[in-house]
ROPA-409530 format. One record per atom (N, C-alpha, C, O, CB): atom name; x, y, z. Coordinates in steps of 0.02 Angstrom, whole numbers. Glycine has a CB too. Example, Ala and Ser with C-alpha at 12.3 -4.5 7.8 and 13.67 -1.06 7.14 Angstrom:
<sites>
+----+--------+--------+--------+
!  a !      x !      y !      z !
+----+--------+--------+--------+
!  N !    660 !   -284 !    390 !
! CA !    615 !   -225 !    390 !
!  C !    660 !   -165 !    390 !
!  O !    712 !   -166 !    423 !
! CB !    565 !   -224 !    452 !
!  N !    642 !   -112 !    354 !
! CA !    684 !    -53 !    357 !
!  C !    645 !      2 !    394 !
!  O !    670 !     57 !    402 !
! CB !    704 !    -30 !    286 !
+----+--------+--------+--------+
</sites>
This chain:
<sites>
+----+--------+--------+--------+
!  a !      x !      y !      z !
+----+--------+--------+--------+
!  N !     42 !    -58 !      0 !
! CA !      0 !      0 !      0 !
!  C !     45 !     62 !      0 !
!  O !     87 !     69 !     44 !
! CB !    -48 !      0 !     61 !
!  N !     35 !    105 !    -48 !
! CA !     77 !    165 !    -53 !
!  C !     50 !    218 !     -6 !
!  O !     -9 !    222 !      9 !
! CB !     79 !    191 !   -125 !
!  N !     96 !    260 !     16 !
! CA !     80 !    314 !     62 !
!  C !     60 !    376 !     23 !
!  O !     91 !    392 !    -28 !
! CB !    138 !    329 !    109 !
!  N !      9 !    411 !     46 !
! CA !    -12 !    473 !     15 !
!  C !     17 !    533 !     54 !
!  O !      8 !    590 !     34 !
! CB !    -88 !    478 !     12 !
!  N !     50 !    518 !    108 !
! CA !     80 !    571 !    149 !
!  C !    141 !    600 !    114 !
!  O !    181 !    563 !     84 !
! CB !     98 !    545 !    219 !
!  N !    148 !    666 !    117 !
! CA !    205 !    699 !     85 !
!  C !    270 !    677 !    118 !
!  O !    273 !    667 !    179 !
! CB !    197 !    775 !     90 !
!  N !    321 !    668 !     77 !
! CA !    387 !    650 !    102 !
!  C !    423 !    712 !    125 !
!  O !    418 !    765 !     94 !
! CB !    428 !    612 !     48 !
!  N !    459 !    705 !    179 !
! CA !    496 !    762 !    205 !
!  C !    526 !    744 !    272 !
!  O !    527 !    686 !    291 !
! CB !    451 !    824 !    212 !
!  N !    552 !    793 !    308 !
! CA !    585 !    781 !    372 !
!  C !    541 !    744 !    423 !
!  O !    565 !    702 !    460 !
! CB !    609 !    846 !    401 !
!  N !    477 !    760 !    424 !
! CA !    432 !    728 !    472 !
!  C !    426 !    653 !    458 !
!  O !    428 !    613 !    504 !
! CB !    363 !    761 !    471 !
!  N !    418 !    636 !    395 !
! CA !    412 !    565 !    376 !
!  C !    478 !    528 !    388 !
!  O !    478 !    470 !    410 !
! CB !    392 !    558 !    302 !
!  N !    533 !    561 !    375 !
! CA !    598 !    531 !    388 !
!  C !    606 !    518 !    463 !
!  O !    631 !    466 !    483 !
! CB !    656 !    576 !    362 !
!  N !    586 !    566 !    503 !
! CA !    590 !    559 !    576 !
!  C !    547 !    500 !    600 !
!  O !    569 !    461 !    642 !
! CB !    568 !    623 !    611 !
!  N !    487 !    494 !    572 !
! CA !    443 !    438 !    592 !
!  C !    473 !    371 !    571 !
!  O !    470 !    323 !    609 !
! CB !    373 !    447 !    560 !
!  N !    502 !    368 !    512 !
! CA !    533 !    307 !    489 !
!  C !    592 !    288 !    535 !
!  O !    601 !    229 !    550 !
! CB !    558 !    314 !    416 !
!  N !    630 !    338 !    556 !
! CA !    685 !    325 !    602 !
!  C !    658 !    298 !    669 !
!  O !    687 !    252 !    697 !
! CB !    726 !    390 !    614 !
!  N !    604 !    326 !    693 !
! CA !    574 !    302 !    756 !
!  C !    551 !    230 !    749 !
!  O !    560 !    190 !    795 !
! CB !    516 !    347 !    776 !
!  N !    520 !    213 !    693 !
! CA !    497 !    144 !    683 !
!  C !    556 !     96 !    679 !
!  O !    553 !     40 !    705 !
! CB !    455 !    139 !    619 !
!  N !    610 !    118 !    648 !
! CA !    669 !     75 !    643 !
!  C !    700 !     63 !    712 !
!  O !    719 !      7 !    728 !
! CB !    722 !    107 !    597 !
!  N !    703 !    115 !    753 !
! CA !    729 !    108 !    821 !
!  C !    684 !     62 !    862 !
!  O !    708 !     22 !    902 !
! CB !    736 !    177 !    855 !
!  N !    619 !     69 !    852 !
! CA !    572 !     25 !    886 !
!  C !    584 !    -48 !    867 !
!  O !    581 !    -93 !    909 !
! CB !    499 !     45 !    868 !
!  N !    599 !    -61 !    803 !
! CA !    614 !   -129 !    780 !
!  C !    678 !   -155 !    810 !
!  O !    682 !   -214 !    829 !
! CB !    619 !   -130 !    704 !
!  N !    729 !   -113 !    815 !
! CA !    792 !   -134 !    846 !
!  C !    782 !   -150 !    920 !
!  O !    809 !   -200 !    945 !
! CB !    846 !    -78 !    839 !
!  N !    743 !   -109 !    954 !
! CA !    729 !   -123 !   1025 !
!  C !    691 !   -188 !   1033 !
!  O !    706 !   -228 !   1078 !
! CB !    688 !    -65 !   1056 !
!  N !    642 !   -200 !    990 !
! CA !    604 !   -263 !    994 !
!  C !    649 !   -323 !    982 !
!  O !    643 !   -374 !   1017 !
! CB !    546 !   -262 !    944 !
!  N !    693 !   -318 !    933 !
! CA !    739 !   -373 !    919 !
!  C !    785 !   -385 !    979 !
!  O !    797 !   -442 !    999 !
! CB !    781 !   -359 !    856 !
!  N !    810 !   -331 !   1009 !
! CA !    855 !   -338 !   1066 !
!  C !    818 !   -370 !   1125 !
!  O !    846 !   -412 !   1161 !
! CB !    883 !   -269 !   1087 !
!  N !    756 !   -349 !   1136 !
! CA !    717 !   -373 !   1193 !
!  C !    694 !   -446 !   1184 !
!  O !    692 !   -483 !   1233 !
! CB !    656 !   -329 !   1203 !
!  N !    678 !   -466 !   1123 !
! CA !    645 !   -531 !   1113 !
!  C !    687 !   -584 !   1078 !
!  O !    667 !   -642 !   1077 !
! CB !    583 !   -520 !   1075 !
!  N !    744 !   -565 !   1050 !
! CA !    782 !   -613 !   1009 !
!  C !    852 !   -624 !   1038 !
!  O !    895 !   -581 !   1033 !
! CB !    787 !   -588 !    937 !
!  N !    862 !   -682 !   1068 !
! CA !    927 !   -698 !   1099 !
!  C !    983 !   -699 !   1046 !
!  O !   1039 !   -678 !   1060 !
! CB !    924 !   -765 !   1135 !
!  N !    968 !   -724 !    987 !
! CA !   1019 !   -726 !    934 !
!  C !   1041 !   -656 !    915 !
!  O !   1101 !   -643 !    904 !
! CB !    992 !   -764 !    872 !
!  N !    994 !   -610 !    911 !
! CA !   1011 !   -541 !    893 !
!  C !   1054 !   -510 !    948 !
!  O !   1101 !   -473 !    933 !
! CB !    947 !   -499 !    882 !
!  N !   1038 !   -524 !   1010 !
! CA !   1080 !   -497 !   1065 !
!  C !   1151 !   -524 !   1062 !
!  O !   1199 !   -486 !   1070 !
! CB !   1049 !   -515 !   1133 !
!  N !   1158 !   -589 !   1050 !
! CA !   1225 !   -618 !   1045 !
!  C !   1264 !   -587 !    987 !
!  O !   1322 !   -568 !    995 !
! CB !   1220 !   -694 !   1036 !
!  N !   1232 !   -582 !    930 !
! CA !   1265 !   -551 !    872 !
!  C !   1279 !   -477 !    885 !
!  O !   1328 !   -450 !    860 !
! CB !   1222 !   -560 !    809 !
!  N !   1236 !   -445 !    923 !
! CA !   1247 !   -375 !    941 !
!  C !   1308 !   -367 !    985 !
!  O !   1347 !   -320 !    976 !
! CB !   1186 !   -347 !    976 !
!  N !   1316 !   -412 !   1033 !
! CA !   1376 !   -410 !   1076 !
!  C !   1440 !   -420 !   1034 !
!  O !   1490 !   -385 !   1044 !
! CB !   1372 !   -464 !   1131 !
!  N !   1437 !   -468 !    989 !
! CA !   1495 !   -479 !    945 !
!  C !   1509 !   -418 !    901 !
!  O !   1566 !   -400 !    890 !
! CB !   1483 !   -541 !    900 !
!  N !   1456 !   -386 !    878 !
! CA !   1463 !   -326 !    837 !
!  C !   1498 !   -271 !    876 !
!  O !   1542 !   -237 !    850 !
! CB !   1394 !   -302 !    813 !
!  N !   1478 !   -261 !    939 !
! CA !   1508 !   -208 !    981 !
!  C !   1582 !   -220 !    991 !
!  O !   1621 !   -172 !    996 !
! CB !   1472 !   -205 !   1049 !
!  N !   1603 !   -283 !    994 !
! CA !   1674 !   -299 !   1002 !
!  C !   1711 !   -296 !    935 !
!  O !   1765 !   -267 !    931 !
! CB !   1682 !   -369 !   1035 !
!  N !   1682 !   -327 !    884 !
! CA !   1718 !   -336 !    821 !
!  C !   1718 !   -274 !    776 !
!  O !   1765 !   -264 !    738 !
! CB !   1688 !   -393 !    784 !
!  N !   1666 !   -232 !    779 !
! CA !   1663 !   -173 !    735 !
!  C !   1723 !   -127 !    748 !
!  O !   1757 !   -109 !    701 !
! CB !   1597 !   -135 !    746 !
!  N !   1735 !   -106 !    811 !
! CA !   1794 !    -63 !    822 !
!  C !   1859 !    -99 !    805 !
!  O !   1907 !    -68 !    781 !
! CB !   1796 !    -40 !    895 !
!  N !   1861 !   -165 !    817 !
! CA !   1920 !   -203 !    799 !
!  C !   1932 !   -203 !    724 !
!  O !   1988 !   -197 !    701 !
! CB !   1914 !   -276 !    825 !
!  N !   1877 !   -208 !    686 !
! CA !   1882 !   -205 !    613 !
!  C !   1907 !   -137 !    589 !
!  O !   1947 !   -134 !    542 !
! CB !   1815 !   -220 !    582 !
!  N !   1884 !    -84 !    621 !
! CA !   1908 !    -17 !    603 !
!  C !   1983 !    -10 !    619 !
!  O !   2019 !     23 !    582 !
! CB !   1869 !     37 !    640 !
!  N !   2005 !    -42 !    671 !
! CA !   2074 !    -37 !    692 !
!  C !   2120 !    -81 !    649 !
!  O !   2174 !    -61 !    630 !
! CB !   2081 !    -56 !    765 !
!  N !   2097 !   -142 !    635 !
! CA !   2138 !   -190 !    598 !
!  C !   2138 !   -180 !    523 !
!  O !   2187 !   -198 !    489 !
! CB !   2115 !   -260 !    614 !
!  N !   2085 !   -152 !    497 !
! CA !   2082 !   -142 !    425 !
!  C !   2134 !    -93 !    400 !
!  O !   2143 !    -40 !    431 !
! CB !   2013 !   -119 !    404 !
!  N !   2166 !   -110 !    346 !
! CA !   2217 !    -66 !    316 !
!  C !   2186 !    -32 !    256 !
!  O !   2187 !    -58 !    201 !
! CB !   2281 !   -107 !    296 !
!  N !   2160 !     27 !    267 !
! CA !   2128 !     65 !    213 !
!  C !   2052 !     57 !    216 !
!  O !   2025 !     15 !    252 !
! CB !   2155 !     42 !    145 !
!  N !   2020 !     98 !    176 !
! CA !   1947 !    101 !    178 !
!  C !   1913 !     37 !    155 !
!  O !   1863 !     16 !    184 !
! CB !   1923 !    158 !    135 !
!  N !   1941 !      5 !    104 !
! CA !   1909 !    -56 !     78 !
!  C !   1911 !   -112 !    129 !
!  O !   1861 !   -147 !    139 !
! CB !   1943 !    -78 !     12 !
!  N !   1967 !   -122 !    160 !
! CA !   1972 !   -175 !    211 !
!  C !   1927 !   -160 !    270 !
!  O !   1893 !   -205 !    296 !
! CB !   2045 !   -184 !    234 !
!  N !   1926 !    -98 !    292 !
! CA !   1882 !    -80 !    348 !
!  C !   1809 !    -91 !    330 !
!  O !   1769 !   -115 !    371 !
! CB !   1893 !     -6 !    368 !
!  N !   1791 !    -73 !    268 !
! CA !   1722 !    -83 !    245 !
!  C !   1705 !   -158 !    243 !
!  O !   1649 !   -177 !    260 !
! CB !   1712 !    -52 !    176 !
!  N !   1751 !   -199 !    221 !
! CA !   1738 !   -272 !    218 !
!  C !   1730 !   -300 !    288 !
!  O !   1683 !   -338 !    301 !
! CB !   1795 !   -308 !    182 !
!  N !   1775 !   -282 !    333 !
! CA !   1772 !   -309 !    401 !
!  C !   1709 !   -286 !    437 !
!  O !   1674 !   -326 !    468 !
! CB !   1834 !   -288 !    441 !
!  N !   1695 !   -222 !    434 !
! CA !   1637 !   -195 !    471 !
!  C !   1571 !   -207 !    435 !
!  O !   1520 !   -221 !    466 !
! CB !   1647 !   -120 !    483 !
!  N !   1573 !   -201 !    369 !
! CA !   1511 !   -210 !    330 !
!  C !   1485 !   -281 !    334 !
!  O !   1424 !   -291 !    335 !
! CB !   1523 !   -193 !    258 !
!  N !   1530 !   -330 !    337 !
! CA !   1507 !   -399 !    342 !
!  C !   1469 !   -410 !    408 !
!  O !   1423 !   -451 !    411 !
! CB !   1566 !   -448 !    337 !
!  N !   1489 !   -374 !    460 !
! CA !   1454 !   -380 !    524 !
!  C !   1384 !   -349 !    521 !
!  O !   1337 !   -376 !    550 !
! CB !   1495 !   -346 !    580 !
!  N !   1379 !   -293 !    487 !
! CA !   1313 !   -260 !    480 !
!  C !   1265 !   -305 !    442 !
!  O !   1206 !   -308 !    457 !
! CB !   1321 !   -192 !    443 !
!  N !   1291 !   -341 !    392 !
! CA !   1248 !   -386 !    353 !
!  C !   1219 !   -442 !    396 !
!  O !   1161 !   -461 !    387 !
! CB !   1287 !   -417 !    295 !
!  N !   1258 !   -468 !    443 !
! CA !   1233 !   -521 !    487 !
!  C !   1175 !   -494 !    530 !
!  O !   1124 !   -527 !    537 !
! CB !   1290 !   -548 !    533 !
!  N !   1184 !   -435 !    558 !
! CA !   1130 !   -406 !    599 !
!  C !   1067 !   -393 !    557 !
!  O !   1012 !   -405 !    580 !
! CB !   1154 !   -340 !    632 !
!  N !   1077 !   -369 !    496 !
! CA !   1020 !   -356 !    452 !
!  C !    983 !   -420 !    436 !
!  O !    921 !   -422 !    438 !
! CB !   1043 !   -322 !    388 !
!  N !   1020 !   -472 !    420 !
! CA !    988 !   -536 !    404 !
!  C !    953 !   -565 !    465 !
!  O !    899 !   -595 !    459 !
! CB !   1039 !   -586 !    378 !
!  N !    982 !   -556 !    524 !
! CA !    950 !   -580 !    585 !
!  C !    884 !   -544 !    598 !
!  O !    836 !   -575 !    619 !
! CB !    997 !   -572 !    645 !
!  N !    882 !   -480 !    584 !
! CA !    820 !   -442 !    591 !
!  C !    767 !   -469 !    543 !
!  O !    709 !   -478 !    562 !
! CB !    832 !   -367 !    578 !
!  N !    787 !   -481 !    480 !
! CA !    740 !   -508 !    431 !
!  C !    717 !   -579 !    450 !
!  O !    658 !   -596 !    443 !
! CB !    771 !   -509 !    361 !
!  N !    763 !   -619 !    474 !
! CA !    747 !   -687 !    496 !
!  C !    697 !   -685 !    554 !
!  O !    648 !   -723 !    555 !
! CB !    810 !   -726 !    516 !
!  N !    708 !   -641 !    601 !
! CA !    663 !   -634 !    658 !
!  C !    594 !   -611 !    636 !
!  O !    543 !   -632 !    662 !
! CB !    692 !   -586 !    710 !
!  N !    593 !   -566 !    586 !
! CA !    529 !   -542 !    559 !
!  C !    491 !   -599 !    526 !
!  O !    430 !   -606 !    534 !
! CB !    540 !   -485 !    510 !
!  N !    527 !   -640 !    487 !
! CA !    495 !   -698 !    454 !
!  C !    467 !   -745 !    507 !
!  O !    411 !   -769 !    501 !
! CB !    545 !   -735 !    409 !
!  N !    507 !   -760 !    558 !
! CA !    484 !   -805 !    611 !
!  C !    423 !   -778 !    647 !
!  O !    376 !   -816 !    661 !
! CB !    540 !   -818 !    661 !
!  N !    422 !   -713 !    661 !
! CA !    365 !   -684 !    696 !
!  C !    301 !   -688 !    654 !
!  O !    249 !   -705 !    680 !
! CB !    380 !   -611 !    713 !
!  N !    306 !   -672 !    590 !
! CA !    247 !   -673 !    548 !
!  C !    223 !   -744 !    536 !
!  O !    163 !   -757 !    531 !
! CB !    260 !   -638 !    482 !
!  N !    269 !   -791 !    530 !
! CA !    250 !   -862 !    521 !
!  C !    215 !   -887 !    584 !
!  O !    164 !   -921 !    579 !
! CB !    313 !   -906 !    505 !
!  N !    241 !   -870 !    642 !
! CA !    210 !   -891 !    705 !
!  C !    141 !   -860 !    713 !
!  O !     95 !   -892 !    739 !
! CB !    254 !   -873 !    764 !
!  N !    133 !   -798 !    691 !
! CA !     67 !   -765 !    695 !
!  C !     17 !   -797 !    647 !
!  O !    -41 !   -809 !    664 !
! CB !     74 !   -690 !    680 !
!  N !     40 !   -811 !    586 !
! CA !     -4 !   -837 !    534 !
!  C !    -22 !   -910 !    547 !
!  O !    -78 !   -932 !    532 !
! CB !     27 !   -830 !    466 !
!  N !     25 !   -948 !    574 !
! CA !     15 !  -1020 !    581 !
!  C !     49 !  -1045 !    644 !
!  O !    105 !  -1070 !    641 !
! CB !     41 !  -1058 !    519 !
!  N !     15 !  -1039 !    703 !
! CA !     47 !  -1060 !    765 !
!  C !     62 !  -1135 !    768 !
!  O !    110 !  -1156 !    801 !
! CB !      2 !  -1042 !    823 !
!  N !     22 !  -1176 !    733 !
! CA !     37 !  -1247 !    732 !
!  C !     89 !  -1262 !    679 !
!  O !     99 !  -1222 !    633 !
! CB !    -28 !  -1289 !    719 !
!  N !    122 !  -1319 !    687 !
! CA !    176 !  -1336 !    640 !
!  C !    148 !  -1348 !    570 !
!  O !     97 !  -1381 !    562 !
! CB !    214 !  -1397 !    664 !
!  N !    182 !  -1321 !    522 !
! CA !    167 !  -1334 !    452 !
!  C !    234 !  -1339 !    415 !
!  O !    280 !  -1300 !    429 !
! CB !    120 !  -1279 !    420 !
!  N !    239 !  -1385 !    369 !
! CA !    302 !  -1396 !    333 !
!  C !    327 !  -1332 !    300 !
!  O !    387 !  -1317 !    304 !
! CB !    293 !  -1450 !    281 !
!  N !    283 !  -1294 !    268 !
! CA !    305 !  -1232 !    235 !
!  C !    327 !  -1179 !    285 !
!  O !    374 !  -1142 !    271 !
! CB !    248 !  -1205 !    192 !
!  N !    294 !  -1176 !    342 !
! CA !    315 !  -1129 !    394 !
!  C !    384 !  -1147 !    419 !
!  O !    427 !  -1103 !    428 !
! CB !    264 !  -1128 !    452 !
!  N !    396 !  -1211 !    431 !
! CA !    461 !  -1233 !    453 !
!  C !    515 !  -1219 !    401 !
!  O !    571 !  -1200 !    418 !
! CB !    460 !  -1307 !    470 !
!  N !    497 !  -1229 !    338 !
! CA !    545 !  -1217 !    284 !
!  C !    563 !  -1143 !    281 !
!  O !    621 !  -1125 !    272 !
! CB !    515 !  -1240 !    217 !
!  N !    513 !  -1099 !    288 !
! CA !    527 !  -1027 !    287 !
!  C !    574 !  -1007 !    343 !
!  O !    620 !   -968 !    333 !
! CB !    461 !   -987 !    291 !
!  N !    561 !  -1033 !    403 !
! CA !    605 !  -1018 !    460 !
!  C !    675 !  -1045 !    449 !
!  O !    724 !  -1011 !    465 !
! CB !    575 !  -1048 !    525 !
!  N !    680 !  -1105 !    423 !
! CA !    746 !  -1135 !    411 !
!  C !    785 !  -1096 !    358 !
!  O !    846 !  -1088 !    364 !
! CB !    738 !  -1208 !    388 !
!  N !    751 !  -1071 !    307 !
! CA !    784 !  -1033 !    255 !
!  C !    810 !   -966 !    282 !
!  O !    864 !   -943 !    264 !
! CB !    737 !  -1021 !    196 !
!  N !    770 !   -935 !    325 !
! CA !    793 !   -873 !    357 !
!  C !    855 !   -885 !    399 !
!  O !    902 !   -845 !    398 !
! CB !    737 !   -842 !    400 !
!  N !    854 !   -939 !    436 !
! CA !    912 !   -957 !    477 !
!  C !    973 !   -972 !    433 !
!  O !   1029 !   -955 !    451 !
! CB !    895 !  -1017 !    521 !
!  N !    962 !  -1005 !    377 !
! CA !   1017 !  -1021 !    331 !
!  C !   1047 !   -957 !    302 !
!  O !   1108 !   -954 !    292 !
! CB !    992 !  -1066 !    275 !
!  N !   1006 !   -907 !    289 !
! CA !   1032 !   -843 !    264 !
!  C !   1079 !   -811 !    314 !
!  O !   1132 !   -786 !    296 !
! CB !    974 !   -795 !    247 !
!  N !   1061 !   -813 !    378 !
! CA !   1104 !   -786 !    430 !
!  C !   1169 !   -826 !    433 !
!  O !   1223 !   -798 !    439 !
! CB !   1068 !   -788 !    499 !
!  N !   1164 !   -892 !    429 !
! CA !   1223 !   -935 !    431 !
!  C !   1271 !   -919 !    374 !
!  O !   1331 !   -914 !    385 !
! CB !   1203 !  -1009 !    429 !
!  N !   1244 !   -911 !    314 !
! CA !   1287 !   -895 !    257 !
!  C !   1323 !   -828 !    267 !
!  O !   1381 !   -821 !    248 !
! CB !   1246 !   -892 !    193 !
!  N !   1289 !   -780 !    296 !
! CA !   1322 !   -716 !    309 !
!  C !   1373 !   -721 !    364 !
!  O !   1421 !   -683 !    365 !
! CB !   1271 !   -663 !    326 !
!  N !   1363 !   -767 !    411 !
! CA !   1415 !   -779 !    461 !
!  C !   1477 !   -811 !    429 !
!  O !   1534 !   -794 !    447 !
! CB !   1389 !   -825 !    518 !
!  N !   1466 !   -856 !    381 !
! CA !   1522 !   -883 !    343 !
!  C !   1558 !   -827 !    305 !
!  O !   1619 !   -826 !    299 !
! CB !   1498 !   -939 !    293 !
!  N !   1519 !   -780 !    279 !
! CA !   1547 !   -723 !    243 !
!  C !   1591 !   -681 !    290 !
!  O !   1644 !   -658 !    270 !
! CB !   1491 !   -680 !    213 !
!  N !   1569 !   -671 !    352 !
! CA !   1610 !   -635 !    401 !
!  C !   1677 !   -671 !    411 !
!  O !   1730 !   -641 !    409 !
! CB !   1572 !   -628 !    468 !
!  N !   1673 !   -737 !    422 !
! CA !   1734 !   -776 !    432 !
!  C !   1780 !   -771 !    372 !
!  O !   1841 !   -765 !    379 !
! CB !   1716 !   -849 !    447 !
!  N !   1752 !   -775 !    312 !
! CA !   1792 !   -771 !    251 !
!  C !   1824 !   -702 !    244 !
!  O !   1884 !   -697 !    231 !
! CB !   1748 !   -786 !    190 !
!  N !   1784 !   -649 !    252 !
! CA !   1811 !   -581 !    246 !
!  C !   1867 !   -568 !    297 !
!  O !   1920 !   -543 !    279 !
! CB !   1756 !   -529 !    255 !
!  N !   1854 !   -586 !    359 !
! CA !   1905 !   -574 !    411 !
!  C !   1967 !   -616 !    398 !
!  O !   2023 !   -592 !    407 !
! CB !   1876 !   -591 !    481 !
!  N !   1958 !   -678 !    376 !
! CA !   2017 !   -721 !    362 !
!  C !   2058 !   -693 !    304 !
!  O !   2119 !   -689 !    309 !
! CB !   1994 !   -793 !    346 !
!  N !   2025 !   -675 !    251 !
! CA !   2061 !   -649 !    193 !
!  C !   2097 !   -583 !    207 !
!  O !   2153 !   -573 !    185 !
! CB !   2013 !   -640 !    134 !
!  N !   2064 !   -539 !    245 !
! CA !   2095 !   -475 !    260 !
!  C !   2152 !   -482 !    309 !
!  O !   2204 !   -452 !    301 !
! CB !   2043 !   -427 !    287 !
!  N !   2141 !   -522 !    362 !
! CA !   2191 !   -525 !    415 !
!  C !   2248 !   -573 !    401 !
!  O !   2303 !   -564 !    427 !
! CB !   2158 !   -544 !    479 !
!  N !   2236 !   -624 !    360 !
! CA !   2288 !   -674 !    349 !
!  C !   2313 !   -677 !    277 !
!  O !   2346 !   -725 !    258 !
! CB !   2262 !   -741 !    368 !
!  N !   2299 !   -626 !    238 !
! CA !   2321 !   -625 !    168 !
!  C !   2396 !   -611 !    165 !
!  O !   2424 !   -608 !    110 !
! CB !   2281 !   -572 !    128 !
+----+--------+--------+--------+
</sites>
């Protein structure tokens, strides 16, 4: 559904508030997001420090941001699947598993980026 409200600073502010609300909900309700958040707090500054130049810093830090983003999307998929179908259904389980697999692949990407940058 498209919005008929004019775009401008007020709409941007509201979008920012909704995004912060989503981050708070993920932090409060998702243990995986909290764990990845703790790792982010430790590894992000380390990536800025260890990266040699802008590209390496972007790879080290950006790969971490991707994991958090995928975890947010995975949590959103899980929440909507649980709301739509509280009982087990094969397709619901498949959707949840695929979301989890996306997070796993991005964690492999973090390991690959950090390994290539730090041990090249």
